[in-house]
N, C-alpha and C positions, 0 to 999 in steps of 0.2 A: 287837056287834060280830060275834059268831058267827053271828047271823042274816044279817049283810049280807055276811059272807065266804061263807056258803052261797048265798046270792042272786047274789052276783057269778059264782060259779062256773057256775050255772044260766043266767045272761044270756049267758057267753061260749059255753056249749054249745048255744044255740038257733041253728037252721038257718044264718039268714042272717048273725050274727056270726061263727059258726064258718066258714063257707065264705068269707066276706072276710078272716077271718084266713089261711085257706090259700093265698087269691090274693096276700095281702101277703107271705107266707112265700116263695111261689115268685120274687116279684120281688127280695124280699131275698137269696134265694139266688145269684141272677143278679149284683145289684148286689156282694154281696160278694166273687164271684169276680172282678170287674173293677176293677183296682188304682184308687185315686184318686178313683173316684165318691163312695164313702163314703155312710153312712146319713143324714147331715145332709141333703146334696144331693138324695137320694132322697125324703124326707119333704116338702123343698121343692116337688119336681115333683108328688107325689101330692096335696098339700093340697088343690087346687081339686076332686078327687073325692069329697071327704068331705060336701059341701053338703048331699045329700039323705038321709044317712045319720043313724041316731039315735047318740048318743054313745057307746054300747057298741059299736056295729058300727065307727064311727069309729077308736075307740082300738084296737079288735081288728086292725082292717086295718093301721093306721099302727106300732101297737107290735110287732105280728107281724112287719112288714117289717123293722124297725129293729134288733131282737132278732136276728133270723137272720143279717142282714147283718154285725152283730159277730161271729157264731161263725162263719160261712163264709169271713170275710176271711182267716181263719188258714191256708186250703187254698192259696191262690197264695202267701202268704208263705213256707210250708214246701216247697211241690213247686219252685216257680220263684226264691225268694229274691227275690219282688216283694211288697212291703207290699199286703194288700189295701184297707188304709185306709190314709191317710197316717199316722193316729196309732198304728197296729198294727205297727209295724216291730219291736218289741221280740221278738216271735216268730220273725224272720227271724235273730237272732244264734245260735240254737242248733237251731231247727227246720230250715233250709236244710242246715247241715253233716250233720245226720241223714239228710236226704234223698239226700246225696252218698254218704254210706255205707251207701246200700240199706236204711236204716231210715226210709224216707218213711212206711209205713203205721203204724208205731209212733208216729212223732210226731203222725201225725194222730189216730189213736186217744187219744193223751194229750191232745191239744189240745182235741178235742170232748168228751170225758168231763170234764175240768177246766172247760171252759166250761160245761158242764150244771151241776156241783156249783156253780160260781160264779153261774151265774144263779139256782139254788134258793135260795142264800144271800142274794143280793141281794133276791130276792122276798120272803123271809122278813123280812130287816131292813126292807123298806118295809111290810110287813103289820104288823109289831111296832111299828115306830117312828112311825108316824104319829102316835098321839096324845102321844108323848113327846119329838119331835125339837125342839119350838120352843126349850127352853132352849139345845141344844146349838148351833144354827145360829146363834141370836143371841150366843152367847159369842164368836162367831169374827168380828173385825172385821179391817180392813186389816192392822194390825201382827201379827195371827195369822197371815192368809193368807201375807203376806210370808215369815214364819218356816216355815210349811209348804213354801213352794217353795223357800227357802233349805236346807231339809233334803233336798230332792229333789235339789237341786244337788250337796248334800254326798254323795249316793250314788256321785259319781264315782270317790271312792275304792275303791269296791266293783267299779267296773266297769272299772277300768284295768290289772287285772293284778298279777303278782307283781313284787317288787322295786322298789327305788328308781328307777330307769331307768323302768319301766313306768309308775309313778305318775306320774313327770314328764311322760311322753308323755300321760297320761290328762288331768291338769291343764291340759296345753296346748291340748288337742284341747276340754275345757271351756272353756275362756277363748274359744276360737275361736267356739265355738256361741254364748258371750254377745255376742262381737262381731257376728256375723252377724245376731244377734236386733235389735241397736239400729239397722240399716240401714232409713232411711224418716223419715218424721214422728215428731219426738217427741211423745209422746201428750199431753203437757200443754200445752206451749208452741207446738207447730206448727212449730218449728225442723225444718229439713230436715240430715239426716245421712247421708254417704256416698251420696248419690243420683246424682254424676257427671252432673248434668243430665239424668237420665234421669227421665221421668214415671212409668214404669213401676215405679221403686223408692221413689217416694213413698209406698206403702202398705207398703213393705217386702218382704223375699223370703218368698213362700208357703212354708208347709211341705211339701206334697205334693210340688210338683217337685223339692224339696232332698231329702226323704226317699227319694223314688223313684231318684233319680239315685244317690243316695249307696249304697245297698243293692243296686239292680236292675243297674245298668249294670256295675260290677264281675263281677258273677256271669254276664253276658250275655258279656262280654269272656272271662272264663274258660272259659267253655263252648265259644265259638268256637276258642280256643287250643287245647284239649285234643282237640276234634274226636270225642268220645264222648257218649253221654247223660249225664243229670244224674247219675245212680247210678255212671256208670263200669263198671269190673268187679267193683264190690262185691256181694255176694251178695244175692239178693231175699229179704226175709222179709215176705210179703204178708199172708195170711190170719191166721198165727200172731202177726204183728206188729201187728195191730189190737187184738187181746186183750191183748197184752204191753203196749201203750200204755194200754189201760183199766186193767189190773191196776196200772201206775205211779201212775196217780190214786190209788188207794187204798194203795198201799204208800207214798207220801209225803203221804197226805191231810191231815196237819195243816199241811203246807206250804201246801196246796192252799186249806184253810180260812183260813189266816192272810193268804195273798195276796188272796182273797176278800174278807177284812175290810179289807184296805188299799184295795182298790177301792171299797167301800161308802163307807168314810170320804171316799176322795178326790171320790166322786160327789157326798157331800151339800155338799161345800165348793163354792159358786157359782164358776162360771168356770174352775175348774181343769183339765176336761177328762180325755178318756180315755188320752191320752198321756202326762199326769203319772202317772196310776192304772199303766199298764202299766210304766214304767220304775222306777216305785217298787217293784213286785212283783217285778220281774226283780231289782233290785238286792237286795231281802230274800231272795229265791231264792239268789243268789250268798253273801250273808252267812250263810246259814244251813248252810253247807258247813262239815264238821267240822274241816278244818285248811287250810293254805295249798296242799297236792297237790290236796286234794279240789276247791279253789276253782279250781285251773288247768283244771279239765275243761269250765267254762263257756266257752262261745265257739268249743268244738271238737265240739258235739253231745252236750250232756248233757240228758236228759229234763226235769230240774227246771227249765232253761232256758225249756221250753216249757211246763210246767204253771203255773209261776207268773204269766205274762203272760195265758194262756188264762184263767185263774179270775177274774183282776181285770177283764180286759177285758169279762166279762158280767156280773160282780156290780156294777160301776159303774153298769149300766142303772138297778138298782134303786134305787142311791144317788141317782143323777141325778134320779129321780122326786120324791124324798121333799121336797127344797125347792121343787120345780117345783109339787107338788100342795099343799103346807101353807101356802106363802107367796107363790106366783107368782114365785118368783126362780128363773129356769132354771139347772139345774147344769151345763149343756153348750150348745153349740151346736145341736144336735138338738132338745134341750128346749126352747130359745127360739121354735124353729120349731112344736113340739108345743104352746106357749101359743096359738098362732095356731089351732089346732084347738079348743082350749077355748073360745075367743071365738068361733069360728064356730057351735060348738055351743050357745052361750048359756050356758056355765059358767064360773063365776068362781073361780079357783084360791084357795085360802083356808079358811076355818072352814066354809063351805058343804059343801066337799067332804070335809070329815070329820064332816058332821052330814046335812045333806039328801040329799047324793049319795054317800052311803057305799058303797053297792051298787057305783056306778059305779068308784069308788076300788078297791074290791076286784076288780073285773073285770079292771081293768089288771094287778093281782098275777098273776091266775090266766092272763091273756094271756101275760106273760113266761115262767112255767111252762111251760103246754102248748106254746108255739110251741117253746121250747128243747128240750122232750123229744122232740117229733114231727120236730125238725131232727137231732138227734143219732142218734135211732134210724135214719130214712133215711139219713144219712151213714155211719153205722157198716156198714150193709148194702153199702153200694157203695164203701167205702173201698180196699178191695185192687184194685178196679179203677181207680179214680183214681190209686193209686200207680202203675200201671203206666205213667203219663205219664213218669215219672224214667228209663223203661228204652226210650223212644223216641229216636231218632239226634237228636244236637244240631242239625244240619243243618235238620231238619225242625221243632224247635220254636222255633228263633231268629227268624225272620219273626214267628210268634206273640207272642213275648215281647216284641219291640222294638216291635210294635202296640201290645200292652197297655201297655207303659212310657209312650208318647207320646200314647197315648190318655188315659191315666190323669193324666197331666201337663197336657194341654190343657184337661182339665176343669176345672181349679183356678180359673182365670180368663178361659180361653178367648182366650188371647193367645199369639202365636208366640213371644214373650219367654219363658213359660213353658218351651218347649221347649229354648231355649239355656240357662235355669237348670239344666234337668236334664242336659245334656250337660256343663257346668260342674262341677255337683255330682258327676257321674258320674267325670270325669277327676280329680277330688279323692278320692273313694271309691276309684278303682283305686289312685292312688298310696299311698293310706292303706294298704291290703291289701297291696301290693306291699312296702312297707317297714316293715310291722309296726306301723303307729299304731291305736289303736283308734278304731272309730267310734261306738261306743255313748255316750261322754263328750260328743262333739260334740253329737250329736242333743238329749241330755239338756239340753246347755246352750242350745240353740237354742229347744228347747219352752218351758223354763221361764223363758229370758231376759224375755220381754215381760211376763209375769205378776209376776216379782220386780220390775221396773223400777216398773210401773204401781202394785204395792201399796206400795213404799218411797216414791214421790212422795206417795201420799195418807196414809200413815202421818206422813211428816214435814211436810204441810200442815197437818195436822190437830193432831197432838200435838206437834210439835217433837220433841227427842230423850226426852220424857216417856215414850214407847210403850214405851222399853227397859226401864223399871221395873215394866212390868205383869206380874203374876204369872205369867199363862198364857204370855206372852211368855218370861220366865226359864226356865220349865219346857222350852219348846219349844228355847231356845239350849243349856240342858244337852243336850236329846236329839239336837240338831245335832251338838254336839260329841262326844258318843259314836259317833254314825254315822261320823263323821269317824276317829275314833281306833280303832274296832273292827279294822278290818282289819290296822293296825300291831300290836296286842295279840297278834292271831291268829297273825301271822307270827312274831312274838318266842316265842312260846309254842311253835310248830312247831319253831322251829330249837333253844329249849332242850330240847325233848324228844329 
């Protein structure tokens, strides 16, 4: 294995593979800055170009592009409040408020450095776990996956704020998100729900128009009303801010490591996706607060709210690759497209990738590491100039923001109806901001609702109610109850003190 690890590095550093990785990284950088397009769509577009490449060149090109898109997606999230990817909205919650306070450079530095740490942990997990991951993946059936999604939904208690009134609002928004997730065909029986006779709604609401609308439109309205730059009159902290963000990563290093572990774990679970990893990592960052007063800083520009999702966003890439390589079971939509590249290259995921083609497998690990290191070094060198965007007059930025929002939404399904959904979600998001209703619980319910419904149906169809008695399910039920109860214990302890 050590020989294969070294050989994988040498294969990636060959001129053809390395130059193609740089080309892929350049494409990924641009895609990451354009909201809504996402790494999965770009992988699908670039797949036809790999036919004449060797396996190492193809994976260097595709993975270099995909990993960089995950990293740079945080830039637009922080600077403009527009999620770089539909699944990467968690960074907006604290990242954009930091930009409004003149700390864009610090937020960007923290996001990029935590992304690098997360990527390295994800790559290390991939390298170490390839031989031993089989028992873990096979342990998780539909009942266990349902409980994992339920645990994610339970994180609503951490994202809702302090006090009974805030908790009620949070749960209400969470249930609204779950309700929105039920729109369209019921996945098992095909029965139509809440479609109002519209063919567009048969497949349900797409994630990207909803998230871009909820997070971006309120910020655009706010910028237009204020008539100032994004940062307003807040003092600028450019060069020093970048390095302060880097220091924040190591000041909260164990939080970054724990959130990276969350990303790897969620990535290993087939079908869970990056949105689940980011929101669970953000919820964990909130739960790590010392007391209720400390927790109240989240959502108002706390750097820990940037570090957690940033780390999970990249560590999940290593996690996603584990079941994809070891069993041919894609860990996410992007990995499902990457399976197409395996077939084009004549490779079969499974035992062959761990024996005959071990050097190719380790070349993927090195691609994740090298691509992220180069990206972060280049970005850190230019961040203080990128942060200057928050000083540009709002009237000059608004047309660009509107273009990004609607182009990003339209690329979801290439239908005009997506733009209408974005406007409707934007109106809802604006009202939520105006009247103090939290947006994060709604997004969490919407992202996890479809997964929870699917896993619950499979569990009931296969096991009846017997799945509730399985040992691992019981452990996960206890953990879910602890996730729900923890904020209340924390608040009571603070009041007692």
